[in-house]
N, C-alpha and C positions, 0 to 999 in steps of 0.2 A: 470266542475262546481267547483268553489272554495269552499274549506272547511276550517273550523277553525283548526289550528294546536293545539290549546288548548283553553279551555273555562275558562275564568276567573270567579272568584266568583263575584256575583252581588254587585256592589259598593253601597255606600250610595247615593241614587239618589239625595237627597236634597243637599248634599255637591257638587256633580258634577254639579247639576243644577245651583248652585251659580256661578261656573266658566264659565258655558255655557252662563249664562245671561250677564256676563261681556263681553264675546266675542261678543255676539249678539249686545250688546250696542255699542261696538267699531264700528261695521259696520254701524249701524243705526245712531249713534250720529254724526259720521263724516259728513255725507251728510247734516244733519240738521244744523250743525255748519257752514259749508261752504256756505249754502244758504244765511244766514244772513250776511256773510262776503263778498259775491261776489261783491256787489257794490263798496266796498273799494278796493278790489283787482283789479277790472277793472279800477278804477280811477288811481291807482298807475301804472299799467302796460300798460293801454290803451287797444285797441282791444275790444271795446264794442260789435262789430259784432261777436266776437268769444266767448263771455262769457258763452254761453250755453255749449261749449265744455269742460269747466272745470267740468261740471256735466256729460256730455255725455261720456267723456273719462273714468270716474269712472264706470258708468253704463255699458259701452261697455266692459271694462275689467272684470267686474262681470259676464256679460252675457256669454261671450265666455269661461269663466273658470269654471262655475258651473258644467256643465256636466262632465268635466274632473276630478274635485275634487271629485264629487260624485262617479264616477267609480273607481278612485284610492282607495277610502275608501272601496268599495266593494271588491276590489282585494287584497289589502295589509294591511287592518286594518285601522280603522278610527283615532286612537289616534295620531300616528306619522304624518299622512297626515294632520290632523286638526292642530296640533301644528306648522307644517311647514307653513300652511296658515296664522297663527297668526304672525309668524316671517316675512313673505313676506309683510303683511299689515303694520307692524311697520316700516319696511325699507322704504316702499313707503311713509308713513307719515313723516318720518324724511326728506326724499328728497323733499317732497312738501314744507315743512317749509323752506328749504334752497333755493327755487326757486328765481332767480333774485337777490340773495344776493351778487353776485360776486364770489361765490365759483365755479359755473359752467359757469356763464356768468352774464352780467349786466341786468339792467332794460329792455333793448331793447329785450332781449331774455326771460324775465321772464315769459310771458304768455305761450310761447312754452314749456319751462321747466315744468311749473306747469301742463299743459295738459298731458305731457308725464309721469310725476311722478304720476298724478292722475290715469293713466291707470295701473301703477304698484300697487297702492293702491287697485284698483278695482280687480286685479287678486287675491290678498289676501282676499279681502272681499267676493269674490265668494266662497272660501273655508270655510269662517266663517259661511256664511248663510246656505249653504247646509250641512255643518258638524254638526251644532247645531241640525238641524231637524233630520238628520240621526242617530245621537248618541242617541237622545231621543227615536227614533224608535227602537234602539237596546236595550235600557234599560227598556222601558215601553210598554206593550201590547196596541193594538189600542183602546180597550174599555176605558183604563185609560189615554190614550194619550191626550184626549181633555182638561183635567184639566191642564196638564203640558204645552201643547202648548198654552192654554189660558194665562198661566202665562208668557210665552215667548212673546206672543202678547202684554201683559200688559207692559213688559219691553221695547218692541219696542215703545210703545206709550209714556212711560216715557222718553225714549231716544229722541223721537221727541219733547217732551216738553222741556227737559233739553238742547237739541241741540241749538234751537234758543236762549234760555236764555244765555247759556254759550257762544255761538257764538256772541250774541249781546254785552255781557259784555266784551269779548275779543276785539271785534272790536272797541267798544267805549273807552276802557280804556288801552288796551295793543296793541300789534301788531297783525295783522291778521295771522301772522305765527304761533301763539300759537293755532290757530284753528286746526292745525295739530300736533303740539308738545304735546297737551293735551292727545293724544292717547297713548303716550309712557308709562306713569306710569300705566294707566289702562291695557294696554297690558301686562306689566310685571306681574301684579297681576294675570291676567287670565292664563298666562303661568305657574306660580308657582302653582296655585291651581289645574289646570288640570293635570300637569305633575306628581303631587304627589298623587292625589286622584282618577284619572280616570283610571280604569283597564278594558279594553275591550278585546274580543277575538282577537288573532293574526291570520292572514290568510296566507295561501300558495296558489299559483296558478301556473298553467302550461302555462297560457296565458300572453301576453304582452299588454300593453295599446295601444289602437288604435290611434296612433299618426297621421296617415294619415287622418283618419276621423276627428280628432280634428283640424287639420290644415285646412281642407276643410270647416268645419263648421265656424271656425274663419274668414276665408277669405269671405265666403258668408255673414255672419252677418255684418262684417265690411263694406262690399260694400253696403249692404242695408241701413245701418245707414248713410253712406256718401251720398247716393242718397236722403234720406229724409232730410238731413241737408243742402245740397248744392242746391238741385233742386228748381228752382223758386227763389233762393236767390242769390248765387254767380254765378250760371250758369242757363241758360234756361233749361226747362225740355227736350227740343228736342236737346240740345247741345251734341256734341260728348263725353264730359266728363260724363254727366249723363247717356246717352245711353250705354256708355262703361262700367260704373259701374254696371248698371242694367244687362247687359249681363254677366259680371263677376260673379255677385251674382247668377244668374240663373244657369250658368255652374257649379259653385262651389257647390251649394246646390243639383243639380241633381247628380253630382259625389259623393257627401256625401251620398246620399240615396243609390247609388249602392254599395259603399264601406261598408256601415253599414249592408247591407244584407249578406255580405260574411265574415265580421269580426267575429272571435271567441268570442271576448268580445267587442261589439260595444259601443262607447261612449254614444250613445242615442239609446237604443234598440227599433227598430221600432215596434216590436211586442207588446209593451206596449200600443200602440194606438189602438189595436184591442179591448181593454176594453173600453166600452162606457163611463163609469164614468171618466176614466183617460183622454180620449180624450176631453170630455166636460170641465173638470176642468182645463185642460191645456189652453184652449181658454179663460176661465173665468179668469185665472191667468194673461194671457196676457193683458186683458182689465183692470184688477185691477191695474197692473203696470202702465198702461196709466194714470189712474186717480190719483193714489197716487203720482207719481213723478211730474205730471203736477201741481197738487195743491201745493205741497211743494215748488216748485221753483218760482211760480208766485204770491202766496199770500204775501210773504215778500216784493216783489217788489211793489205791490199795497200799502201795509201798509207804507212802507218807503217813497214812492213818493207821492201818491195821498192823503193818510191820514196823512202824515207828521210825522210818528212815527220814533223814533230813532231805531237803530239796536236792542237794548235791548228790547224796548217796542214792536217791531214787533214780537219778540219771545213770549212775554207775550200775545199778541193778537192772537197767534195760540193756546193758551191753550184750548179754547172751542172744537176745532177739536180733539185735543189729548185726552181731557176728555171723549168725546163721544166714541172714539175708545177704550180707556182703560177700561171703565166700561162695555161696551158691550162685549169686548173680554173675560173678566173674567167671566161674567155671562154665555155667550155662552159655554165656555170651561167646566164649571161645569155642565151645562144642558146636554151637550153631554155625559159626563161621567156618569151622573145619569140615563139618559133615553136611551142612545145608539142611539138616533135619531139625524139626522143632515140635512136632505134634505131641510127643510123649511128655514134654516138659510141663505144659499146663495141666495135664491129667495127674501127674505125680504131685505137682504143686497144690492142686485142689484137695487131694487126699491128705497131704501133710498139713495144710491149713485147717482143714476140718478137724483133724486129730488134735492140733494145737488148741483150737477153740474149745474142744471138749475137755481137754486137760485143764485149761484155765477155768472152766466152769466148776472145777473141784476145789478152787481156792477157798480157804476158810481160816479161822483163827489159828489153827494148828499147822498150817502149811509153812514149811521151812523155806528159807531163801534159796537153798539148793534145789528143792523141788520146784519152786516157781521159776527158777532159772532154766531148768530142764524143759519145762512146759514152753517157755518163751523161745528156746532154741528151735523146737519143733515148729512153732508158728513162723519164726523167721525163715526157716528152710522153705516152707510153703510159699511165703511171699517172694523169696528169691527166685523160685522157679517161675513165678507168674509175672513179676513186675514189668520187665522189659520184653519178655516173650509176647505178651499181649499187644504191646505197641508195634512190635516187629510184624506180627501177623496182620494187624490192621493196615499198616503201610504197604505191605506186600500184596494186599487185596485190591488196590486201586492204582490208577494211572498216576504218573508223576504230576500231572496238572492238578490233580485233586489231593495232593499230599498234605497240604495245610488243612484242608477241610477234614480229611480222614484223621490226621493227628489231633485236630481240635475235637472231633467227635469222640475219639478214644479217650482223650483226657477228660472230656465233658462227662462221659458215662462213669468214669472212675470218680470224678469229683461229685457228681450227683449221688453216687453211691455213698460217698463220704458224708455228704450233707444229710441224706436220709439216715445213715448209720448214727451220726452224732445226735440227730434229733430223736430218733426212735429209741436209741440206747439211753439217752438222757431221760426220756419219758419213762422207760422201763425202770431205770435206776431210781428216779424220784418217786414213782408210785410204789415200788417195792419198799423203799425206805419209809414212806409215809404210813404204810400198813404195818410196819414193824413196831415192837414194843418201845423202841427209842424214837419213833416218829415225831412225837410232839417236841421233844428236846432238840432234835436235829433240824426241825423246821424253822428254827430261829429263836429259840429260847435262850436263856442264860445271860441276858443282858447285853448281848452283842448285836442287837438289831437283826436284820435279815441275815447278816453274815455271821452271827454269833455261833451257830452250830458248826461252822467251818473253821473255827479258831483252833489251830493245831496245838497251841500252847495249853488251852483249856482241856483238849482231849488227852494230852500227855499227863495232866494233873489228876485225871480220873483214876480212882482205885477201886478195888473190890468188885462187887456185883455191878455197880454202875458202869465201870469200864468194860466189863464183859458184855453187858447189854448193848452199849453203844457201838463198840468195835465189832461185835457179832452182827449187828444190824448192817453196818457198813460192808463187811466182807460178804454177807449174804446177798446184798443188793448188787454188789459188783460181780460176784460169781453168777448171779441170775442174768446179768447182761450177756456174759459169754455163753451161757446156756442157750439163750435165744439166738445168738449169732450162729450156732451150729446149724440151725434150720436153713440159713441162707448159704453158708459155705458148702454144705453138702451137695448143692446143685452144681458147683464149679466143675468137679471131675466128670459129672454126668454130661454136662454141656460140652466140655472139652473133648470127650470121646467122639463127637460128631464132626470135629474140625477135620477138614481135608488137607492132606500134606501137599501143598502147592510148592513146587521148586522155587527157591529164592532166585530172583533175577540177578545177573552179574553186571547189569548196566541200568542206569537211570533212564535211558532213552527207550527201554523196552516196556511194553505193556505187561500187566499181570499174566502169568502163565495160563490162567483160566479165563482170559479175555476172549472176546468173540473172534472167530476166524478172520473177520475183516480187519480188526485192530491188529492182530498178529501179522497179517499180510502187509499192512502199512508199516509196521515196525521193521519187517524184513527188508522193505524198500527204502528204509531210512526216513520215513515220513512221520514217525511218532512225534507227538508234540513234546517240546522241551519246556519244563517249568522251573 
């Protein structure tokens, strides 16, 4: 068991929180900025059939790295590990901005470079997301954590609002490359604030990181995402490529489970899933990732094509969704801190999120901006009930020594849900579009190369029946994505119903309330491990 070599004095939580909020904004802001810039990026580089990989690479990098960052923080102390993640993210941001500029290669290789560098960005973002939550868990007892995590959720919502706005402004008035370069000054401020104000316990350990488990998990998850991305699109589901990837995923994940059972310090401790609340909230987090990333990536596309909004205005049109999420997150965080109760929130959130997805599945050529805004408010409310409540329940289900691993696992399942969501929704969108009357034209005709069908200027110039056919096909494909999302989100309130209301601990030194009698006896005698 790892023990702290020294316990630092409790820092000013509000000062540290400021730096953490900037770091969280880095990870969240980037994805939102890129969403509004994607149509321009695709038009410049071509490769419209690969545009979802710009997002998938980021999410995949985040997914495979979060358990590793979380465990590294448990073993070696969170400050150094967290600051390292910030540096990795900033390096990835700088490289993304240089994609296709001639420094590494020309426009022909621009999309490949961007996808690769987005993966580097994702690796750093994984450390930012899990690190913020774990550090708050170190500084604040579970009973008070709801308020602070509600604030973090509020910052995430603000980032989601600012992201499309900043991304739209950059896309319309500057180069899309500044969608990545804008991270550099923010990251510099976060590094300075956290390096000088955050003082956390330093750890010593006799164990080494489970690199074999990390490698097997990475291979397995990557293979699964490739199956969902390529299956039925680039390759038939029964093709040797898809079947081979499926077999690779199965073998890698089975081997991962065997390795984790024997590893002294497993990347993803399987014993955590013996706790009912932790197991349930992991599945709910997976489904939440599905909804969140799916909505974020297809709503701007609908607004810029079907509704004819500019990149900047498409960011403004997302304000209702972000407003619903922001208000509800803050209210729920304070309510949890005041009452200590949380079970009802994921149930209500699941119902609202499902209703929001159903309403968005009704989007068509005749949907007004007022209607679509109302639909987005409903989805935002559902996400606000769920975002930080799910993390709080996960952290309250484990001992303090496993806080990083639990935070990493919760973030991991949300991220893998996002990865699956982007991949599957992208495949559903592409297949529906290909089967439409406008399929041949949108597949790359019109003299624009692979990206020709995504040229917004050409779409705006269409008139008469041609315009109706193309925009009708786009709106139908996008609404079809949300229709399928309903089948996943409807499971959230059902699963949340079985969550057990475990009292929130008032001290970080106490074990979970549903811990074994032996653990609770040790805590009463002051023997609970400190992490």
